[in-house]
VEXMI-168770 format. One record per residue (C-alpha): x, y, z; residue in one letter. Coordinates in pm, 1 decimal. Layout:
N
[pt [X, Y, Z], "a"]
...
REM end
This chain:
466
[pt [-3913.7, 10121.9, -3594.4], "x"]
[pt [-3654.0, 10304.6, -3891.6], "x"]
[pt [-3409.9, 10056.9, -3975.5], "x"]
[pt [-3271.7, 10277.5, -4266.4], "x"]
[pt [-2898.5, 10360.6, -4099.6], "x"]
[pt [-2848.4, 9992.3, -4007.4], "x"]
[pt [-2961.5, 9881.2, -4338.2], "x"]
[pt [-2730.3, 10173.2, -4477.5], "x"]
[pt [-2425.4, 9999.1, -4328.3], "x"]
[pt [-2558.5, 9632.4, -4396.3], "x"]
[pt [-2562.5, 9736.3, -4734.7], "x"]
[pt [-2200.5, 9851.0, -4748.8], "x"]
[pt [-2144.6, 9501.0, -4620.1], "x"]
[pt [-2283.2, 9355.6, -4939.4], "x"]
[pt [-2184.3, 9632.2, -5212.2], "x"]
[pt [-1841.4, 9367.2, -5314.9], "x"]
[pt [-2094.7, 9039.3, -5347.9], "x"]
[pt [-2244.1, 9221.0, -5670.8], "x"]
[pt [-1923.8, 9158.8, -5804.4], "x"]
[pt [-1698.4, 8858.7, -5747.8], "x"]
[pt [-1488.6, 8776.2, -6037.5], "x"]
[pt [-1278.2, 8485.0, -6088.0], "x"]
[pt [-899.3, 8511.1, -6084.2], "x"]
[pt [-727.1, 8257.7, -6247.0], "x"]
[pt [-389.4, 8203.3, -6091.2], "x"]
[pt [-54.4, 8050.3, -6220.0], "x"]
[pt [-227.2, 7709.5, -6053.3], "x"]
[pt [-503.5, 7465.8, -6188.1], "x"]
[pt [-751.6, 7631.1, -5860.9], "x"]
[pt [-860.5, 7967.7, -5954.5], "x"]
[pt [-856.4, 8241.3, -5678.2], "x"]
[pt [-1253.7, 8375.3, -5600.1], "x"]
[pt [-1205.0, 8782.7, -5459.0], "x"]
[pt [-1345.9, 8869.7, -5098.4], "x"]
[pt [-1654.6, 8799.9, -5064.2], "x"]
[pt [-1705.6, 9140.9, -4858.8], "x"]
[pt [-1407.5, 9359.8, -4793.5], "x"]
[pt [-1121.6, 9434.3, -4562.4], "x"]
[pt [-1304.9, 9774.4, -4518.5], "x"]
[pt [-1598.8, 9648.7, -4467.0], "x"]
[pt [-1525.2, 9420.3, -4190.9], "x"]
[pt [-1305.0, 9615.8, -4036.6], "x"]
[pt [-1550.6, 9930.0, -4007.3], "x"]
[pt [-1820.3, 9710.1, -3835.1], "x"]
[pt [-1554.4, 9581.5, -3574.8], "x"]
[pt [-1505.6, 9873.2, -3518.5], "x"]
[pt [-1846.2, 10047.3, -3450.7], "x"]
[pt [-1863.8, 9737.4, -3200.5], "x"]
[pt [-1671.6, 9717.9, -2875.3], "x"]
[pt [-1719.9, 9514.4, -2568.1], "x"]
[pt [-1663.3, 9624.5, -2203.4], "x"]
[pt [-1714.7, 9488.5, -1806.9], "x"]
[pt [-1910.6, 9607.1, -1577.6], "x"]
[pt [-1753.5, 9640.7, -1135.7], "x"]
[pt [-1913.9, 9231.7, -1166.5], "x"]
[pt [-1731.5, 9098.6, -1456.2], "x"]
[pt [-2065.7, 9091.0, -1663.4], "x"]
[pt [-1995.7, 9126.5, -2024.6], "x"]
[pt [-2140.8, 9424.7, -2259.8], "x"]
[pt [-2091.5, 9477.1, -2593.6], "x"]
[pt [-2238.2, 9789.7, -2698.3], "x"]
[pt [-2299.9, 9796.1, -3104.3], "x"]
[pt [-2280.8, 10175.4, -3252.4], "x"]
[pt [-2576.1, 10240.8, -3518.3], "x"]
[pt [-2452.1, 10612.1, -3593.5], "x"]
[pt [-2759.1, 10867.3, -3586.8], "x"]
[pt [-3025.5, 10607.0, -3500.8], "x"]
[pt [-3298.8, 10740.6, -3301.8], "x"]
[pt [-3393.1, 10368.0, -3140.8], "x"]
[pt [-3183.5, 10144.8, -2906.1], "x"]
[pt [-3252.0, 9798.5, -2806.2], "x"]
[pt [-3118.0, 9636.8, -2505.1], "x"]
[pt [-3102.6, 9294.1, -2462.2], "x"]
[pt [-2997.2, 9137.1, -2143.6], "x"]
[pt [-2889.1, 8745.8, -2249.9], "x"]
[pt [-2816.7, 8420.8, -2028.1], "x"]
[pt [-2625.1, 8163.4, -2132.3], "x"]
[pt [-2930.6, 7863.6, -1975.5], "x"]
[pt [-3196.7, 7701.9, -2108.2], "x"]
[pt [-3396.3, 7418.5, -2142.8], "x"]
[pt [-3066.4, 7187.2, -2198.0], "x"]
[pt [-2964.0, 7257.8, -1846.5], "x"]
[pt [-3280.2, 7210.0, -1659.8], "x"]
[pt [-3299.9, 6871.5, -1555.8], "x"]
[pt [-3643.6, 6592.8, -1654.8], "x"]
[pt [-3879.0, 6689.0, -1403.7], "x"]
[pt [-3846.2, 7067.0, -1452.9], "x"]
[pt [-3761.2, 7153.1, -1767.4], "x"]
[pt [-4108.2, 7353.5, -1824.7], "x"]
[pt [-3964.9, 7632.0, -1607.4], "x"]
[pt [-3770.6, 7726.5, -1871.5], "x"]
[pt [-4073.0, 7856.9, -2068.8], "x"]
[pt [-4289.3, 7952.6, -1760.2], "x"]
[pt [-4066.8, 8152.3, -1560.3], "x"]
[pt [-3948.5, 8368.2, -1893.2], "x"]
[pt [-4338.3, 8418.9, -1944.3], "x"]
[pt [-4407.4, 8561.7, -1568.8], "x"]
[pt [-4078.8, 8777.6, -1544.4], "x"]
[pt [-4225.1, 9097.7, -1788.3], "x"]
[pt [-4525.9, 9094.1, -1608.2], "x"]
[pt [-4476.1, 9288.9, -1276.0], "x"]
[pt [-4107.9, 9355.6, -1032.7], "x"]
[pt [-4026.8, 9508.3, -721.8], "x"]
[pt [-4093.9, 9871.3, -761.1], "x"]
[pt [-4324.3, 9783.1, -1057.6], "x"]
[pt [-4636.6, 9651.6, -980.6], "x"]
[pt [-4824.4, 9494.9, -1331.9], "x"]
[pt [-5027.9, 9829.6, -1349.3], "x"]
[pt [-4725.8, 10040.0, -1352.5], "x"]
[pt [-4533.5, 9784.0, -1602.2], "x"]
[pt [-4888.5, 9888.3, -1826.5], "x"]
[pt [-4864.7, 10227.1, -1760.5], "x"]
[pt [-4521.0, 10288.4, -1870.9], "x"]
[pt [-4516.4, 10046.6, -2131.9], "x"]
[pt [-4834.0, 10254.7, -2292.1], "x"]
[pt [-4716.5, 10623.0, -2179.9], "x"]
[pt [-4356.4, 10533.7, -2392.7], "x"]
[pt [-4462.0, 10288.5, -2660.1], "x"]
[pt [-4283.1, 10036.5, -2552.6], "x"]
[pt [-4269.8, 9642.7, -2428.8], "x"]
[pt [-4054.1, 9460.0, -2207.8], "x"]
[pt [-3982.3, 9040.8, -2314.2], "x"]
[pt [-3836.3, 8742.7, -2221.8], "x"]
[pt [-3830.5, 8402.5, -2360.2], "x"]
[pt [-3619.1, 8084.3, -2277.4], "x"]
[pt [-3465.5, 7897.0, -2579.7], "x"]
[pt [-3302.8, 7578.1, -2575.3], "x"]
[pt [-2929.3, 7683.8, -2459.8], "x"]
[pt [-2951.4, 8077.5, -2399.5], "x"]
[pt [-3220.0, 8298.6, -2272.0], "x"]
[pt [-3298.0, 8648.6, -2278.1], "x"]
[pt [-3487.0, 8971.5, -2147.6], "x"]
[pt [-3466.8, 9239.2, -2399.4], "x"]
[pt [-3664.0, 9603.8, -2454.1], "x"]
[pt [-3664.2, 9856.0, -2783.6], "x"]
[pt [-3783.5, 10200.6, -2718.7], "x"]
[pt [-3568.5, 10596.7, -2828.5], "x"]
[pt [-3263.7, 10747.7, -2699.1], "x"]
[pt [-3495.9, 10945.1, -2513.7], "x"]
[pt [-3649.5, 10713.6, -2301.1], "x"]
[pt [-3361.2, 10510.4, -2219.9], "x"]
[pt [-3363.1, 10562.8, -1905.8], "x"]
[pt [-3698.2, 10437.8, -1820.0], "x"]
[pt [-3647.3, 10160.6, -2022.0], "x"]
[pt [-3332.8, 10021.1, -1860.4], "x"]
[pt [-3497.8, 10137.8, -1478.2], "x"]
[pt [-3751.1, 9853.2, -1594.1], "x"]
[pt [-3597.7, 9609.1, -1768.4], "x"]
[pt [-3290.2, 9574.7, -1458.4], "x"]
[pt [-3662.9, 9552.9, -1186.6], "x"]
[pt [-3779.1, 9233.2, -1427.3], "x"]
[pt [-3423.3, 9079.5, -1496.6], "x"]
[pt [-3347.8, 9153.0, -1128.1], "x"]
[pt [-3619.5, 9126.7, -937.7], "x"]
[pt [-3936.0, 9008.6, -1085.8], "x"]
[pt [-4260.6, 8950.2, -837.6], "x"]
[pt [-4344.7, 8623.3, -937.5], "x"]
[pt [-4653.8, 8716.2, -764.7], "x"]
[pt [-4922.6, 8386.6, -735.6], "x"]
[pt [-5144.4, 8546.3, -953.5], "x"]
[pt [-4926.3, 8620.2, -1227.5], "x"]
[pt [-4786.1, 8225.6, -1203.1], "x"]
[pt [-5094.2, 8104.4, -1241.2], "x"]
[pt [-5241.8, 8293.5, -1511.4], "x"]
[pt [-4868.6, 8217.2, -1684.7], "x"]
[pt [-4927.5, 7815.6, -1610.6], "x"]
[pt [-5247.2, 7804.0, -1752.7], "x"]
[pt [-5176.8, 7999.4, -2045.4], "x"]
[pt [-4886.2, 7749.0, -2142.6], "x"]
[pt [-5102.8, 7458.4, -2025.3], "x"]
[pt [-5406.2, 7538.1, -2291.6], "x"]
[pt [-5098.8, 7607.0, -2528.9], "x"]
[pt [-4951.6, 7265.7, -2475.9], "x"]
[pt [-5290.7, 7151.3, -2494.1], "x"]
[pt [-5365.0, 7251.8, -2861.4], "x"]
[pt [-5000.1, 7225.6, -2968.6], "x"]
[pt [-5124.3, 6866.2, -3162.6], "x"]
[pt [-5402.0, 7042.5, -3361.0], "x"]
[pt [-5128.2, 7191.3, -3538.9], "x"]
[pt [-4961.3, 6938.0, -3741.4], "x"]
[pt [-4749.3, 7174.0, -3907.9], "x"]
[pt [-4577.3, 7239.8, -3537.0], "x"]
[pt [-4670.5, 6903.6, -3392.8], "x"]
[pt [-4473.8, 6717.3, -3676.6], "x"]
[pt [-4152.2, 6852.6, -3479.3], "x"]
[pt [-4256.5, 6692.9, -3213.5], "x"]
[pt [-4328.7, 6374.7, -3384.0], "x"]
[pt [-3978.6, 6312.6, -3472.3], "x"]
[pt [-3846.1, 6495.1, -3162.9], "x"]
[pt [-3976.8, 6111.8, -3019.2], "x"]
[pt [-3751.0, 5956.4, -3181.3], "x"]
[pt [-3456.9, 6156.8, -3259.2], "x"]
[pt [-3386.2, 6265.5, -2826.2], "x"]
[pt [-3391.1, 5958.3, -2606.0], "x"]
[pt [-3624.0, 5999.6, -2274.0], "x"]
[pt [-3359.6, 6241.7, -2035.0], "x"]
[pt [-3248.5, 6425.2, -2316.8], "x"]
[pt [-3108.3, 6772.8, -2231.0], "x"]
[pt [-3254.7, 6925.9, -2564.6], "x"]
[pt [-3586.3, 6691.1, -2502.5], "x"]
[pt [-3897.0, 6806.9, -2383.6], "x"]
[pt [-4266.0, 6712.9, -2569.0], "x"]
[pt [-4598.7, 6859.9, -2470.3], "x"]
[pt [-4675.3, 6580.8, -2257.9], "x"]
[pt [-4435.8, 6573.0, -2047.8], "x"]
[pt [-4436.2, 6943.6, -1960.7], "x"]
[pt [-4804.7, 6910.9, -1879.2], "x"]
[pt [-4713.3, 6683.1, -1643.0], "x"]
[pt [-4430.8, 6872.3, -1509.0], "x"]
[pt [-4635.8, 7165.0, -1508.0], "x"]
[pt [-4891.8, 6977.3, -1247.3], "x"]
[pt [-4598.6, 6933.0, -1009.0], "x"]
[pt [-4399.6, 7257.5, -1005.2], "x"]
[pt [-4502.3, 7579.7, -814.7], "x"]
[pt [-4391.3, 7922.4, -747.7], "x"]
[pt [-4127.6, 7829.4, -532.5], "x"]
[pt [-3961.4, 7664.2, -825.4], "x"]
[pt [-4021.0, 7955.9, -1034.5], "x"]
[pt [-3828.9, 8175.2, -778.9], "x"]
[pt [-3573.1, 7925.0, -737.2], "x"]
[pt [-3476.5, 7864.6, -1062.6], "x"]
[pt [-3411.0, 8283.2, -1125.9], "x"]
[pt [-3200.2, 8268.9, -842.2], "x"]
[pt [-2972.3, 7990.8, -982.1], "x"]
[pt [-2909.5, 8132.9, -1322.9], "x"]
[pt [-2884.5, 8541.6, -1225.0], "x"]
[pt [-2474.3, 8523.5, -1234.0], "x"]
[pt [-2286.3, 8820.6, -1410.9], "x"]
[pt [-2053.0, 8505.2, -1559.1], "x"]
[pt [-2366.4, 8344.2, -1712.0], "x"]
[pt [-2497.9, 8705.7, -1863.7], "x"]
[pt [-2414.0, 8905.8, -2135.9], "x"]
[pt [-2569.2, 9269.4, -2194.9], "x"]
[pt [-2566.8, 9420.0, -2576.9], "x"]
[pt [-2720.3, 9759.1, -2640.6], "x"]
[pt [-2740.4, 9853.7, -3025.0], "x"]
[pt [-2758.9, 10258.6, -3004.0], "x"]
[pt [-2594.1, 10569.4, -3097.0], "x"]
[pt [-2557.6, 10684.6, -2751.0], "x"]
[pt [-2196.6, 10684.1, -2643.8], "x"]
[pt [-2049.6, 10351.1, -2510.7], "x"]
[pt [-1897.3, 10546.7, -2162.7], "x"]
[pt [-2252.7, 10639.3, -2058.8], "x"]
[pt [-2423.0, 10326.0, -2161.2], "x"]
[pt [-2220.2, 10093.1, -1968.3], "x"]
[pt [-2191.0, 10353.4, -1666.3], "x"]
[pt [-2582.9, 10346.0, -1697.2], "x"]
[pt [-2585.5, 9951.4, -1667.9], "x"]
[pt [-2332.6, 9917.8, -1396.2], "x"]
[pt [-2538.2, 10102.5, -1185.8], "x"]
[pt [-2811.6, 9869.8, -1308.4], "x"]
[pt [-2675.7, 9555.5, -1283.2], "x"]
[pt [-2312.4, 9576.9, -1170.0], "x"]
[pt [-2435.6, 9459.1, -844.8], "x"]
[pt [-2540.5, 9117.3, -966.5], "x"]
[pt [-2395.6, 8853.6, -750.5], "x"]
[pt [-2141.2, 8590.1, -915.4], "x"]
[pt [-2242.3, 8245.4, -805.9], "x"]
[pt [-2211.7, 7919.8, -923.1], "x"]
[pt [-2429.8, 7851.3, -1241.2], "x"]
[pt [-2521.5, 7428.1, -1346.7], "x"]
[pt [-2452.9, 7392.3, -1683.5], "x"]
[pt [-2492.6, 7060.9, -1922.4], "x"]
[pt [-2311.6, 7003.5, -2170.7], "x"]
[pt [-2548.2, 6776.6, -2445.1], "x"]
[pt [-2421.1, 6449.2, -2655.0], "x"]
[pt [-2524.1, 6382.6, -3027.8], "x"]
[pt [-2811.3, 6129.2, -2994.5], "x"]
[pt [-2704.6, 5779.6, -3136.6], "x"]
[pt [-2914.2, 5627.8, -3451.3], "x"]
[pt [-3095.7, 5332.2, -3401.6], "x"]
[pt [-3266.2, 5222.0, -3750.1], "x"]
[pt [-3526.3, 5006.0, -3573.1], "x"]
[pt [-3642.6, 5306.8, -3370.8], "x"]
[pt [-3582.7, 5577.3, -3644.5], "x"]
[pt [-3944.0, 5653.4, -3751.3], "x"]
[pt [-4244.0, 5783.8, -3572.5], "x"]
[pt [-4593.4, 5868.1, -3712.5], "x"]
[pt [-4885.8, 6033.7, -3581.0], "x"]
[pt [-5229.9, 5846.0, -3763.1], "x"]
[pt [-5447.1, 6163.0, -3847.4], "x"]
[pt [-5661.9, 6114.7, -4160.3], "x"]
[pt [-5561.0, 6482.5, -4344.6], "x"]
[pt [-5498.7, 6591.1, -4713.5], "x"]
[pt [-5196.4, 6695.2, -4681.7], "x"]
[pt [-4912.9, 6468.8, -4484.7], "x"]
[pt [-4610.6, 6650.5, -4333.2], "x"]
[pt [-4306.0, 6513.2, -4258.3], "x"]
[pt [-4017.7, 6615.9, -4080.2], "x"]
[pt [-3649.0, 6479.8, -4059.5], "x"]
[pt [-3397.1, 6537.8, -3788.6], "x"]
[pt [-3033.6, 6410.1, -3813.9], "x"]
[pt [-2708.8, 6481.5, -3612.0], "x"]
[pt [-2480.0, 6777.8, -3749.7], "x"]
[pt [-2157.8, 6922.3, -3565.5], "x"]
[pt [-2212.2, 7230.6, -3303.4], "x"]
[pt [-2186.1, 7590.1, -3401.0], "x"]
[pt [-1819.6, 7564.2, -3211.3], "x"]
[pt [-1716.5, 7317.0, -3481.6], "x"]
[pt [-1455.0, 7385.5, -3739.1], "x"]
[pt [-1668.4, 7288.7, -4010.6], "x"]
[pt [-1989.1, 7470.3, -3886.7], "x"]
[pt [-1973.8, 7728.8, -4170.6], "x"]
[pt [-1908.0, 7498.8, -4466.0], "x"]
[pt [-2202.3, 7283.7, -4323.5], "x"]
[pt [-2439.9, 7586.6, -4315.8], "x"]
[pt [-2339.1, 7675.2, -4675.1], "x"]
[pt [-2409.0, 7250.2, -4754.4], "x"]
[pt [-2746.9, 7289.9, -4587.0], "x"]
[pt [-2850.5, 7617.9, -4846.2], "x"]
[pt [-2702.9, 7380.3, -5118.0], "x"]
[pt [-2956.8, 7137.7, -5027.0], "x"]
[pt [-3265.0, 7354.3, -4927.3], "x"]
[pt [-3236.5, 7502.9, -5300.8], "x"]
[pt [-3183.2, 7133.1, -5464.0], "x"]
[pt [-3482.1, 7033.9, -5266.2], "x"]
[pt [-3685.9, 7295.6, -5403.5], "x"]
[pt [-3566.7, 7234.7, -5772.8], "x"]
[pt [-3644.6, 6937.7, -5767.0], "x"]
[pt [-3925.5, 6885.1, -5561.0], "x"]
[pt [-4143.0, 7203.2, -5584.9], "x"]
[pt [-4049.4, 7353.1, -5915.8], "x"]
[pt [-3975.8, 7059.2, -6144.4], "x"]
[pt [-4253.8, 6782.2, -5990.3], "x"]
[pt [-4468.5, 6999.0, -5790.5], "x"]
[pt [-4506.3, 6758.9, -5517.1], "x"]
[pt [-4461.7, 7008.0, -5230.2], "x"]
[pt [-4486.5, 7402.4, -5230.4], "x"]
[pt [-4360.5, 7383.5, -4868.5], "x"]
[pt [-4014.0, 7224.6, -4887.5], "x"]
[pt [-3644.0, 7333.8, -4718.4], "x"]
[pt [-3372.5, 7183.1, -4535.9], "x"]
[pt [-3191.5, 7427.1, -4207.3], "x"]
[pt [-2946.5, 7367.8, -4007.8], "x"]
[pt [-3004.4, 7480.0, -3639.8], "x"]
[pt [-2622.7, 7612.5, -3469.3], "x"]
[pt [-2653.3, 7501.1, -3085.4], "x"]
[pt [-2352.6, 7337.2, -2925.6], "x"]
[pt [-2479.0, 7049.0, -3136.1], "x"]
[pt [-2607.8, 7045.3, -3421.9], "x"]
[pt [-2927.9, 6941.9, -3577.1], "x"]
[pt [-3026.5, 6874.7, -3940.8], "x"]
[pt [-3361.2, 6912.7, -4095.6], "x"]
[pt [-3545.3, 6865.7, -4389.5], "x"]
[pt [-3928.4, 6962.8, -4374.9], "x"]
[pt [-4196.6, 6906.5, -4619.6], "x"]
[pt [-4595.9, 6880.0, -4620.1], "x"]
[pt [-4720.1, 6698.0, -4948.2], "x"]
[pt [-5041.1, 6515.9, -5112.0], "x"]
[pt [-4780.7, 6270.6, -5241.0], "x"]
[pt [-4635.8, 6154.2, -4915.3], "x"]
[pt [-4456.5, 5882.9, -5166.7], "x"]
[pt [-4334.6, 6032.0, -5418.8], "x"]
[pt [-4173.7, 6359.9, -5243.0], "x"]
[pt [-3978.0, 6077.7, -4977.3], "x"]
[pt [-3854.8, 5896.1, -5340.3], "x"]
[pt [-3732.0, 6251.7, -5425.1], "x"]
[pt [-3581.1, 6373.9, -5092.6], "x"]
[pt [-3374.7, 6043.6, -5091.0], "x"]
[pt [-3260.7, 6125.7, -5491.6], "x"]
[pt [-3168.9, 6499.3, -5403.3], "x"]
[pt [-2928.8, 6337.9, -5127.7], "x"]
[pt [-2780.8, 6136.1, -5308.4], "x"]
[pt [-2705.0, 6410.5, -5598.8], "x"]
[pt [-2627.7, 6622.6, -5359.3], "x"]
[pt [-2343.2, 6308.1, -5224.3], "x"]
[pt [-2231.8, 6261.5, -5527.6], "x"]
[pt [-2202.5, 6621.8, -5748.9], "x"]
[pt [-1866.1, 6760.4, -5794.0], "x"]
[pt [-1978.2, 7120.2, -5747.0], "x"]
[pt [-1706.6, 7381.7, -5955.3], "x"]
[pt [-1594.6, 7673.4, -5754.4], "x"]
[pt [-1800.6, 7880.1, -5994.0], "x"]
[pt [-2131.2, 7730.1, -5875.0], "x"]
[pt [-1970.9, 7732.5, -5476.0], "x"]
[pt [-1967.3, 8083.0, -5560.5], "x"]
[pt [-2300.7, 8150.5, -5680.4], "x"]
[pt [-2427.3, 7956.3, -5345.3], "x"]
[pt [-2140.6, 8175.4, -5108.7], "x"]
[pt [-2302.9, 8481.0, -5286.7], "x"]
[pt [-2632.1, 8394.0, -5198.7], "x"]
[pt [-2593.0, 8272.0, -4866.0], "x"]
[pt [-2343.0, 8584.2, -4773.1], "x"]
[pt [-2631.7, 8804.3, -4848.6], "x"]
[pt [-2912.4, 8641.4, -4673.7], "x"]
[pt [-2716.8, 8606.4, -4397.4], "x"]
[pt [-2676.9, 8991.2, -4337.3], "x"]
[pt [-3051.5, 9072.9, -4469.8], "x"]
[pt [-3181.5, 8892.5, -4200.1], "x"]
[pt [-3005.7, 9155.4, -3924.1], "x"]
[pt [-3128.9, 9469.7, -4015.4], "x"]
[pt [-3346.0, 9522.4, -3726.4], "x"]
[pt [-3136.0, 9632.4, -3399.2], "x"]
[pt [-3321.7, 9348.8, -3238.8], "x"]
[pt [-3134.5, 9092.7, -3462.3], "x"]
[pt [-2852.2, 9252.8, -3430.8], "x"]
[pt [-2863.7, 9222.5, -3057.2], "x"]
[pt [-2948.1, 8844.3, -3083.4], "x"]
[pt [-2679.5, 8771.9, -3299.2], "x"]
[pt [-2397.5, 8956.9, -3160.8], "x"]
[pt [-2532.3, 8789.8, -2813.4], "x"]
[pt [-2552.4, 8458.5, -2972.7], "x"]
[pt [-2150.1, 8522.8, -3081.0], "x"]
[pt [-2077.0, 8644.2, -2763.8], "x"]
[pt [-2192.5, 8325.0, -2557.1], "x"]
[pt [-2043.7, 8032.0, -2821.3], "x"]
[pt [-1720.7, 8178.5, -2910.0], "x"]
[pt [-1653.0, 8460.5, -2658.6], "x"]
[pt [-1632.4, 8721.9, -2899.5], "x"]
[pt [-1886.0, 8907.0, -3041.5], "x"]
[pt [-1703.4, 8987.9, -3338.3], "x"]
[pt [-1713.1, 8604.9, -3487.6], "x"]
[pt [-2029.7, 8743.6, -3675.4], "x"]
[pt [-1854.6, 8961.2, -3896.6], "x"]
[pt [-1591.0, 8739.2, -4014.6], "x"]
[pt [-1834.1, 8477.8, -4177.3], "x"]
[pt [-1787.2, 8620.4, -4511.9], "x"]
[pt [-1356.4, 8513.2, -4475.3], "x"]
[pt [-1481.7, 8176.5, -4333.1], "x"]
[pt [-1690.9, 8079.4, -4596.7], "x"]
[pt [-1423.0, 8223.2, -4878.3], "x"]
[pt [-1205.6, 7927.2, -4764.5], "x"]
[pt [-1524.5, 7644.1, -4846.1], "x"]
[pt [-1405.3, 7462.7, -5111.7], "x"]
[pt [-1572.1, 7204.3, -5342.9], "x"]
[pt [-1436.2, 6911.0, -5198.5], "x"]
[pt [-1471.9, 7034.6, -4828.3], "x"]
[pt [-1887.9, 7011.9, -4909.8], "x"]
[pt [-1892.0, 6712.8, -5070.9], "x"]
[pt [-1634.4, 6580.2, -4809.7], "x"]
[pt [-1943.0, 6694.6, -4540.6], "x"]
[pt [-2208.7, 6574.9, -4729.2], "x"]
[pt [-2116.4, 6211.6, -4695.2], "x"]
[pt [-2060.9, 6248.1, -4355.0], "x"]
[pt [-2323.2, 6443.0, -4197.3], "x"]
[pt [-2642.9, 6358.4, -4466.5], "x"]
[pt [-2705.2, 5973.4, -4307.3], "x"]
[pt [-2885.0, 5844.3, -4037.7], "x"]
[pt [-3218.0, 5999.3, -4096.0], "x"]
[pt [-3487.4, 6009.5, -3815.9], "x"]
[pt [-3824.2, 6055.7, -4017.9], "x"]
[pt [-4130.6, 6229.3, -3782.4], "x"]
[pt [-4449.9, 6209.3, -4020.7], "x"]
[pt [-4867.2, 6278.4, -3927.9], "x"]
[pt [-5074.6, 6132.0, -4204.7], "x"]
[pt [-5344.9, 5902.9, -4229.4], "x"]
[pt [-5237.8, 5482.2, -4209.9], "x"]
[pt [-5459.4, 5450.8, -4513.5], "x"]
[pt [-5253.9, 5762.5, -4702.9], "x"]
[pt [-4893.1, 5647.1, -4541.1], "x"]
[pt [-4717.4, 5329.7, -4564.4], "x"]
[pt [-4391.8, 5274.0, -4320.5], "x"]
[pt [-4212.2, 5101.1, -4591.6], "x"]
[pt [-4177.0, 5452.2, -4745.5], "x"]
[pt [-3988.8, 5628.0, -4479.2], "x"]
[pt [-3805.0, 5317.9, -4404.7], "x"]
[pt [-3686.0, 5296.6, -4715.4], "x"]
[pt [-3531.2, 5650.8, -4643.7], "x"]
[pt [-3391.9, 5561.5, -4368.4], "x"]
[pt [-3243.8, 5261.2, -4473.7], "x"]
[pt [-3057.4, 5456.5, -4797.4], "x"]
[pt [-2894.9, 5743.5, -4556.0], "x"]
[pt [-2792.9, 5477.9, -4274.4], "x"]
[pt [-2397.4, 5530.7, -4222.7], "x"]
[pt [-2252.2, 5218.9, -4373.0], "x"]
[pt [-1938.4, 5306.1, -4095.7], "x"]
REM end
């Protein structure tokens, strides 16, 4: 897809990042210039409008002037967390079946239309939100909209499609342990999430559920979540918003309101005696994943915490990869859901040294008093990478949809630079002390290669004293 127009606009946002002077004020604290100008932020907001269909379903239209591309995303505020144990596998199973056929669109017709207009409807279920989307050219907007509306509102769930998707999913689940890079996430999840936690679904649990569920369960799950107050539509396009909303109203305005079940998860409790899990495999490389609690995306410290993880990841890379050559794949990141999840990931042939280095870096980040100048450099890098990840129409639609669900306002996305500007060194230090604690560790390594005490020493050193 041609992303030139959106790229130009985002680079307009980034232009002011290249010069960020530190101005000395009469007070001792320096004042940091704006990361992004008010004019740039207001321009982005002016090109983003919110509307509602006749049934109340919210619609976000993001204008990209002169672009020939249109991205249509129908988002659902339902995901894995909202399904009870015993039915959680429906989240991946159902979204996999939906695009295959729908009322008025048998499988062959879906294939023929997709081939003719060179677009593909895709659906996917996430932890807290799910979506069906299609990207195409403006001239094929009507054909894409009609197909996506049928897939969203009236998927066929034929026995053939249901069984084919079940077999594919079953094969993927059975194959998961063969990839240690992916499977280590499940190893740590086994000690991070207790059985029954809304975010938890290990592959063996999913396989067991697949055997007991049927086509009727997929149909019922679809009925349960199809409600205008559980949905938000995002369109990234150059077409007039009035036309887009009118067309969407014809396609989705007849969806009836119903009560949708939502689950509000709590942070997993920490127990030092149940904070380590190892999968014994004789491999030349040990795979390590660490998880720990963090505040959710709606928390007032969420932006500062994201900056903290940028700092932590860079410090880990500098120490473990650049200085010590212990791992070429070490990084930290924050998962932003209603609950936050901190993650440190590394693969290494020297697990003892790597775990010790991780402990040293964490202690250093907690102890260090970053200067305003140092923090500014991290802010520059963070805001630049943040916007560059939104260069495509699809990525922007996903981000705006997420902002709408979590904050009730898609424009929250554009306000991040202002939030980032307010983060102080003292806040970074306080957050590091509060949240870089109570590590749970999952490891894939051979018993001859790895001693449990290496992981337990790190768990003990980071355990909260409160």
